[in-house]
Each structure stands twice: as structure tokens, then as C-alpha cells.
N, C-alpha and C positions, 0 to 999 in steps of 0.2 A: 352457352349461346343465349343471347338475349332474345326473348320472344317479341315479335313485332306487335305493336299496339294497334288495335282496330279503331277506325274512325268512330267517335261517339255519335256522329250525326247520321250517317248512312248504315252503320253497323255492318259494313260489307268489305271495305277496302282498308289496307294498312294506312297509318298516318303518314304524312308527307313532311318530315322534319325540315325546319324547326317549328312547323305548324302543328296544331292540335287536331287537325282534320286531314282527310285524304286529299290527294291531288285533284280528284274529280270535284269534290265539294269546294275546294279552294278556288278552282278555275270558274266554277259556277258563280260564286260570289264576286270574283274578280270581274266577270263580264258585266256586272251591274255598274262598275265604276270606270273600268278601262275599256273604252270602246274605240273602234276604228274611226278615222276621220269622217267616213261616209255617214256615220251616225249623227255627228254634229252638223254636217252639211245639210242633212234632211231637216233637222230642227230649224236651222237658219232659213232654209227654203220656205218652210211653213210660215216663219215670221215675215219673210219678204212678201209672200202672197197675201198675208193678212194686211200688211201695210198698203199693198197695191189696191186692195179692196176699199181702203179708206182714202184713196187718191194720193198716197204718199209713196216715196221710194226709200230704199235703204242703199246707201252708197256701198260699192264693192269692198272698199277698205274697212267699213264698219262690219260687214258680214265676215270678212276674213279675221278681223280682230276678235269677234265673238266666237268664231270657231276655235281659234287658238286658245282663247281664254278658257272656254269650256273644257277643252282637252286637258289643259294644264291643271285646272282647278280639280277636276275629277281624279286625275292621276295623283295629285298631291294628297287628296282626301284618302285615296286608297293606301298610300304609303303610311299615313297616320293610323289607319285601321289595322294594317298588317303589323306594324311595329317590328318587334323581334320575332313575331310568329302569330299567325292568325288564330284567334281564340275560338274554341268550339261554341262558346256562349254567343259570340257575335254572329256566327253562322246560323245558330238556332234562332236568334232574333230576326235575322234576315228571312229565314224560312217562315216563321210565324207571322211577322208583320207583312209578308208578301201576300197573305190571305185577305180576301175582302172582309173588312170589319163590319159585319152585319150585327144587329142587336143580339141575335142568337149567339154569335161568336163572342160578343162582348160579355155576355153572361159568364162564359167560360173564363174570360180574362179576369173578371171580378173575383171568381172563386180562386183563381191562381193568386191574385193579389192578397186574398185572405191568408192563404198558406205562406206566402212570401213575407208579409208583414209580421206574422207570428214568429218568424225566424230572426227578426231584427231585435236589437237591444231596446227594451221598453223605454229606456232613458231618452231615446231619440224623439219621443212623443210628449215629453214633459211640457206643460203641467198636466196633460191628460194622463190618467192612470191606464195600466194595461187593460183593466176591466172596462173602462170607458171607451177605449179604442176598439176593443172586442165588440162591445155593444153597437158602436157606430158601424163597424164593418158588417155585422149581421143585418143591420138595417139596410145597408147598401145592397146586400145580396137579396134581401126581401123585396126591395124596390125593383130591381132588375128582373125579379121573378114575377112581378105584377101583384105582389102581396101588400104593397103600400101605395097610397094615392100620391098624386103630385103635390097636393097640399101638405100631406104628411112628410113627404120628402123635403119640401122647403123648410118646414118647421124643424125637422131633425138636423138639416144642414146648418140652419141659422144657429141653432143651439150649440152645435159642435164647433162652429166657427168662433163663437164666443168663448168656448172652453179652450180650444186649441187653434188660435188664429195662425194663418200662414205667415211665416216670417222671412220668406224669400220672395221678392217681387217677381222673380222669373220662374217660381214654382219648381225648383230643382233640388228638392231634399225629401227626406222621408215623410215629413209632415204633409207636404204637398200631395204625395201619393195617396195618403189616406183620404184627403179631400176629394181627389179625382174619382174615387170609387162611387160616389153618389151624385156626381155632377152629370148633367145632360150633355149630349154630344155637342151642342152649340157652344158650350163653355170651353171645351178643349178641341174644337174642330181642327185646330192647327196640329194636333198630335193624334187624331183619331186613326190616321193611317200609319202612325209611327209610335204606337202605344208602348211596345216593349223597349224600343230604342230610348224613348223618353224616360221610362221607369229605370232602365239600367243606368242611364246617364245620371239620374238623381241619387243612386245609392251604390254605384259600381264598387266602391271601396268599403262597403259595409258587410258584404257577404262573400265567401269564397266561391269560385266558379263551380265547385262541386255541388253547391246548393242550387244554383241556377239550373244546372244541367238536370239534377234530380227532379226539380219541380216542372221544368219544361217537358221532360219525358212523362211525368205523371199526368199532366193536363193536356199536352199537345202532341203526343206521340204520333197521332194520325197526320197532323199537319206537317210535322218534320219528315215523316216517312214519304208522304206525297211529294214534298219538295225535293227530297233526295233521290227519289226513284227516277230511272232513266226516262226521258221524254220520248 
């Protein structure tokens, strides 16, 4: 008899095949994307009130179109995320990115990045050597720990950009991730609330899920446990 697998997120319930997580964790993430019509109606009502305050109106047909579009768009996004089965890595990313990204929490993210990048093929960062990437990452950790001044940060970052310039205008590769480690919040404000989603998108095909799960549990077990615990 085959033993049931336990959900790696909550560590409490059996998995919900074909998904890698249990039904409870599956439904919790699903609720982020597949919402009842009332949810989208409330959003449009807020938009309607905002327009009224400006002396303008939203036509009923526009409101209806926006509601239907929002529902369809989120449902389609959910289908893409689920695919052939919801990944435990995706659920953990939702759990951790759901936490308020304070500077204190960001310091933990930077240490996570150090471990993550050290698991990647050093060739991804050429022409920078493994030792040079290591030195830069340690400088990033020192900066976020308050051990390096802003002027020093700028000097180190400029030097590293000359050594290993970003070659993706959209910042979606392994090299970009190293650059992010020492950038200020204003630089990547667009992803400050989606840090791990952005990191995973950049290198999802470079590491097996087992590594992501291992490192998430090492650095963010408390965040994952809090998310997974019954509310």
C-alpha cells in the first residue's frame, strides 16, 4: 500500500493529487485568483465613487465590462499557475510574498539570495568569476546590515555593473538577481511586494523545486507556518 504524501507547506494534511500540496493550501491560494462576482463589483464600485468625486461618471456598460474582464483575467491566470498541478514552490512563494516587505524582512531575503545564488551554475554570471560574485553578495549583506555606507554601496554597485552589466532589459535572469541584492527599494519598487515571484520567474528553470523548498524552509519556515495555520 502506497503511503500518502504529506503537504510540504502545512506539514499536516495529505497532498491533493495532481497537486503537490493539500486541498486546504490549494484552496487558500485559489482564493487569491478566483473570486466571486461580488469581489469585482466592490472594486468597480470604488472606481465609480472615485470618478464621481471628480465630477465624472462611469457608464453601466463600462462597469459591467470591467467586472467580466476582471473575472475572466484572474480565472485564466489561475489556470496558468495550476497547469498540470499546483507546485509547492508556488504556494510557498505566495505565503512569503504575502508578508509585509519591511527592511528587516528584506535582510532575510538577501541572505536567502546568497544561499540561492550559490546553488546556481557559476557560468550564468560570466564574465564575473564565482569569487567576484561571492564578494559582491557579501557586500550586499553588509549594506543591508548597516555595515556599509550609501556612498560605499554606490561605489561597489558601479564597479560590479562594469564587471557584470545586466544584459536583459527586463531584468529577468540570474545576473539581474545579483544586481537586485544591493539596490535600494526605489530601484525595484515594482517588485518589492513580489520579490520571490520575480526571482523565481528569472531562474525557474535553473534549479529543481527541491532546492527552492529546502531554502524556503531554511529561511522562512515561520512565515510559511503562519500562512498555513488555520485563521
